[in-house]
C-alpha positions in Angstrom: 21.6 5.9 -2.6 21.2 4.4 0.7 18.8 0.4 0.6 18.0 0.5 3.7 14.4 0.3 4.7 12.3 3.0 5.8 15.0 5.6 4.0 13.8 7.8 1.4 15.3 7.6 -2.1 16.9 11.0 -1.7 18.5 9.2 1.9 16.3 11.2 3.9 14.1 8.8 6.2 10.0 8.7 5.3 7.6 10.3 7.7 4.6 7.8 6.5 3.7 4.2 6.0 5.5 2.2 3.6 3.9 0.4 1.2 5.0 -2.7 2.8 2.6 -2.0 6.2 0.0 -1.0 4.0 0.3 -4.6 1.3 0.5 -6.6 5.2 -2.3 -4.3 6.4 -4.4 -5.0 3.2 -3.3 -9.0 3.0 -4.7 -9.9 6.5 -8.0 -7.2 6.5 -9.4 -7.9 3.3 -10.1 -12.1 4.1 -11.7 -10.8 7.7 -13.9 -8.1 5.4 -14.7 -10.4 2.7 -15.6 -13.6 5.2 -17.9 -11.5 7.5 -19.9 -10.6 4.2 -20.5 -13.2 3.1 -20.8 -15.5 6.4 -23.9 -12.1 6.8 -24.7 -12.4 3.6 -25.6 -15.8 4.5 -27.4 -15.5 7.8 -29.6 -12.5 6.8 -30.5 -13.8 3.2 -29.5 -11.0 1.1 -31.5 -8.2 2.1 -30.9 -5.8 4.5 -27.1 -4.4 2.8 -26.5 -2.0 5.2 -26.7 -4.8 8.5 -24.7 -7.0 5.9 -21.7 -4.9 4.6 -21.1 -2.9 8.7 -19.8 -5.7 10.2 -17.8 -6.2 7.3 -15.7 -2.7 7.2 -15.8 -2.5 10.9 -13.9 -5.7 11.5 -11.8 -5.3 8.5 -11.5 -1.8 9.0 -9.9 -2.6 12.5 -7.3 -5.5 11.6 -6.2 -3.0 9.0 -6.5 -0.7 12.2 -3.9 -3.2 14.6 -1.4 -3.7 11.4 -1.0 -0.5 10.8 -0.1 0.4 14.6 1.6 -3.0 14.7 4.1 -2.1 11.7 4.3 1.3 13.5 5.3 1.1 16.4 8.5 -0.9 16.1 11.1 -2.7 18.5 14.5 -1.4 19.5 16.6 -4.3 19.8 19.2 -2.3 20.8 
């Protein structure tokens, strides 16, 4: 069994997102989502739900996507 990162338990390469990349994406995007949503809740007084939740999802989703793209890109040091 190969214990290197990026390999499947059967020895083959993984061809998708790995759990570490998803964990980092959530780690950095959830605080953005929560912070923007709370800020919008205070600004709007909590009346229009779409104006409160949409900016948080948009910015949190953007950070999530950027972190996933950053982890997928890689850097060849050879």
